[in-house]
C-alpha positions as CSV (number, residue, x, y, z in Angstrom):
1,M,25.6,26.7,32.3
2,A,21.8,26.0,31.9
3,K,20.7,22.8,30.2
4,T,18.7,23.4,27.1
5,E,15.6,21.5,26.5
6,E,15.9,19.3,23.0
7,V,13.0,19.9,21.0
8,P,11.6,16.8,19.2
9,R,12.1,16.6,15.6
10,V,9.0,16.8,13.3
11,K,9.0,15.2,9.8
12,Q,8.8,17.7,7.0
13,A,7.9,16.2,3.7
14,P,10.4,17.3,0.9
15,Y,8.5,18.6,-2.1
16,V,8.2,16.7,-5.2
17,S,5.1,16.6,-7.2
18,Y,2.7,13.6,-7.5
19,K,3.1,13.5,-11.1
20,T,7.1,13.2,-10.4
21,F,6.6,10.6,-7.7
22,Y,3.9,8.6,-9.7
23,G,5.9,8.7,-12.8
24,F,8.9,7.3,-10.9
25,V,7.0,4.5,-9.5
26,R,5.2,3.9,-12.7
27,R,8.4,3.7,-14.5
28,L,9.8,0.9,-11.9
29,K,6.8,-1.2,-12.9
30,D,8.4,-1.4,-16.5
31,T,11.6,-2.6,-15.1
32,V,13.0,-4.8,-12.5
33,I,13.0,-2.8,-9.1
34,P,16.9,-2.1,-8.4
35,E,18.4,-3.0,-5.2
36,K,19.7,0.4,-5.0
37,I,17.9,3.8,-5.9
38,D,21.2,5.6,-7.1
39,T,22.2,8.1,-10.0
40,D,21.6,5.1,-12.3
41,V,18.2,5.0,-11.5
42,L,17.4,8.7,-11.0
43,G,19.7,9.9,-14.1
44,T,16.6,11.1,-16.0
45,Y,15.8,13.6,-13.4
46,P,17.5,16.8,-12.8
47,G,19.8,16.9,-9.7
48,S,17.3,18.8,-7.5
49,T,14.6,16.8,-8.7
50,A,16.5,13.6,-7.8
51,R,17.2,14.8,-4.5
52,Q,13.7,15.9,-3.6
53,L,12.7,12.3,-5.0
54,K,15.2,10.4,-2.5
55,A,14.1,12.3,0.2
56,A,10.3,11.8,-0.3
57,L,11.3,7.9,-0.6
58,R,13.1,7.9,2.5
59,L,10.4,9.9,4.4
60,L,7.7,7.4,2.9
61,A,10.1,4.5,4.4
62,L,10.1,3.4,0.6
63,M,14.1,3.4,0.6
64,D,16.2,3.1,3.5
65,D,19.4,5.5,4.4
66,G,21.5,3.2,2.3
67,D,19.4,3.9,-0.8
68,R,18.1,0.5,-0.8
69,A,14.6,-0.3,-2.1
70,L,12.3,-1.4,1.0
71,P,9.6,-3.8,0.6
72,A,7.0,-1.1,0.6
73,L,8.1,0.1,-2.5
74,T,7.9,-3.1,-4.2
75,T,4.0,-3.1,-3.2
76,L,3.5,0.1,-4.2
77,V,5.1,-0.5,-7.7
78,E,3.1,-3.8,-8.1
79,T,-0.1,-1.9,-7.3
80,I,0.5,1.2,-9.3
81,D,-1.9,0.5,-12.2
82,T,-4.5,-1.4,-10.2
83,P,-7.2,-1.1,-7.9
84,G,-5.0,-2.0,-5.0
85,R,-2.9,1.5,-5.8
86,N,-4.9,3.8,-3.4
87,P,-4.9,1.3,-0.4
88,A,-1.4,0.7,-0.8
89,L,-0.5,4.5,-1.0
90,K,-2.7,5.1,2.1
91,K,-0.8,2.6,3.9
92,V,2.3,4.3,3.0
93,L,1.1,7.7,4.0
94,D,-0.6,6.5,7.2
95,E,2.5,4.8,8.4
96,S,4.7,7.8,7.6
97,F,2.5,10.3,9.1
98,P,0.3,8.8,11.9
99,I,-2.4,10.7,13.3
């Protein structure tokens, strides 16, 4: 039997609007960042939006596969309404999608 060549996986970003993403991060600034991003945290979002948001958070390395918040999320939350927001977001995007 011929051996098939494995095709490398390409990261594909799940679709979640920036407004939804920003709103989620902004809302975390008003609370304590939870250790785990679960249905209690995402309860205000419809099911499909919550799933897309979680997928985006994982892709951007803001949350791990166990739904635990990572340090980059804390940094992003802390800078969300400051001049440091754009550099923090750029760093997240650059690390997730290196050129």
